[in-house]
C-alpha positions in Angstrom: -12.7 -8.5 -26.9 -15.5 -10.9 -26.5 -18.6 -9.8 -24.5 -18.9 -10.8 -20.9 -21.9 -11.7 -18.9 -22.8 -9.9 -15.7 -21.1 -12.4 -13.4 -17.8 -12.3 -15.4 -17.9 -8.5 -15.4 -18.4 -8.4 -11.7 -15.6 -10.8 -11.0 -13.3 -8.9 -13.4 -14.0 -5.5 -11.7 -13.6 -7.0 -8.2 -10.2 -8.2 -9.2 -9.2 -4.9 -10.8 -10.5 -2.9 -7.9 -8.7 -5.1 -5.3 -5.4 -4.5 -7.1 -5.6 -0.7 -7.5 -7.9 2.2 -6.7 -10.6 2.9 -9.4 -13.5 5.3 -9.5 -17.1 4.9 -10.5 -16.5 6.6 -13.8 -13.7 4.2 -14.8 -15.9 1.2 -13.8 -18.8 2.5 -15.9 -16.5 3.0 -18.9 -15.2 -0.6 -18.5 -18.7 -2.0 -18.2 -19.9 -0.2 -21.3 -16.8 -1.4 -23.3 -17.6 -4.9 -22.2 -21.2 -4.6 -23.5 -22.9 -4.8 -20.1 -26.4 -3.3 -20.2 -27.9 -0.6 -17.9 -29.6 -2.6 -15.2 -26.7 -5.0 -14.9 -24.3 -2.0 -14.7 -26.4 -0.6 -11.8 -26.4 -3.9 -9.9 -22.6 -4.3 -10.4 -21.9 -0.8 -9.3 -24.2 -1.1 -6.3 -22.3 -4.2 -5.2 -18.9 -2.6 -5.7 -19.9 0.5 -3.8 -21.6 -1.5 -1.0 -18.5 -3.8 -0.5 -16.2 -0.7 -0.8 -14.3 -2.0 -3.8 -15.0 1.5 -5.2 -15.0 4.6 -3.1 -14.8 7.8 -5.1 -13.7 9.8 -2.0 -10.8 7.4 -1.3 -9.9 7.3 -4.9 -9.9 11.1 -5.1 -7.7 11.5 -2.0 -5.0 9.1 -3.5 -5.3 10.7 -6.9 -4.7 14.2 -5.6 -1.8 13.1 -3.5 -0.1 11.1 -6.4 -0.6 13.9 -9.0 0.7 16.6 -6.6 3.7 14.7 -5.2 4.8 12.4 -8.1 3.6 14.3 -11.2 4.2 17.9 -9.9 0.7 19.0 -10.8 -1.1 21.9 -9.2 -4.8 22.1 -8.2 -6.2 23.3 -11.5 -4.6 20.5 -13.5 -5.7 17.9 -11.0 -9.2 19.3 -11.0 -9.3 18.9 -14.8 -8.2 15.3 -14.6 -10.8 14.5 -11.9 -13.5 16.1 -14.1 -12.5 13.9 -16.9 -12.9 10.9 -14.6 -16.3 12.2 -13.6 -15.4 12.9 -10.0 -17.6 15.8 -8.7 -16.4 18.9 -7.0 -18.6 17.9 -4.0 -16.0 15.1 -3.5 -12.8 16.8 -4.5 -13.2 20.3 -3.0 -13.1 19.2 0.7 -10.0 17.2 -0.1 -8.3 20.2 -1.8 -9.2 22.3 1.2 -7.2 20.0 3.5 -4.1 20.8 1.5 -2.0 23.8 2.7 -0.4 26.3 0.4 3.0 25.1 1.8 2.4 21.7 0.2 1.9 23.2 -3.2 5.0 25.4 -2.8 7.0 22.4 -1.7 6.3 20.8 -5.0 6.5 24.0 -7.1 9.8 25.4 -5.8 12.1 22.7 -7.3 10.1 22.8 -10.6 10.6 26.5 -10.9 14.2 26.4 -9.8 15.0 23.8 -12.4 13.0 25.6 -15.1 14.6 29.0 -14.3 18.0 27.6 -15.0 17.1 26.1 -18.4 14.9 28.7 -19.9 16.6 30.8 -22.6 15.5 34.4 -22.6 16.8 37.9 -23.4 16.3 39.1 -19.8 14.9 38.1 -16.5 11.5 39.6 -17.3 11.1 37.3 -20.3 12.4 34.4 -18.3 9.9 35.0 -15.6 7.1 35.1 -18.1 8.1 31.8 -19.6 8.5 30.2 -16.2 5.0 31.5 -15.1 3.5 30.1 -18.3 5.2 26.7 -17.6 3.9 26.6 -14.0 0.4 27.7 -14.9 0.3 24.8 -17.5 1.1 22.5 -14.6 -2.0 23.8 -12.8 -0.5 26.1 -10.1 -2.0 29.4 -9.2 -0.4 32.7 -10.1 0.0 33.6 -6.4 1.9 30.3 -5.7 4.1 30.8 -8.8 4.8 34.5 -7.9 5.8 33.4 -4.3 8.4 30.9 -5.7 9.8 33.3 -8.2 10.1 36.0 -5.6 11.9 33.6 -3.3 14.2 32.7 -6.2 15.1 36.3 -6.8 15.7 36.9 -3.1 18.1 33.9 -3.0 19.9 35.2 -6.1 20.3 38.6 -4.5 19.0 40.6 -7.3 19.7 38.4 -10.3 16.0 38.8 -11.1 15.2 42.3 -9.9 12.2 43.6 -11.8 10.0 45.0 -9.0 7.1 45.6 -11.3 6.6 42.0 -12.3 
């Protein structure tokens, strides 16, 4: 890609940010790839923030919602993705606190129900272990996973009945 000047980069980022949510980290990455130097980057970012083309809090809110609802990710996996996008915990933690446990469980229940039916295991204890590992990989907490597995076992009236797990 040919290098851009400051005005071209600003115009390009304004267009991108008006089409979809982007965060500061993504904008900086693009500016660096386009060969824009430090002071010019600062001026462009200041403009984008001032004109609200970029708002990391707004971006974070949509990102959390989309990853939870559409990708079936739990808090920990979403936090890792936000960290990779250079979104600070000072922005994300208040947004996570707005979410209720019921919202996580609403996403997790169907994932666990579906996985439970497809996992091959010698017994329900091994099956539960595999399902727990799967759900933890998706970023859900052990307590949330345990709640869903316990509900599943209650619905099945004892199909999964190990009280020690």
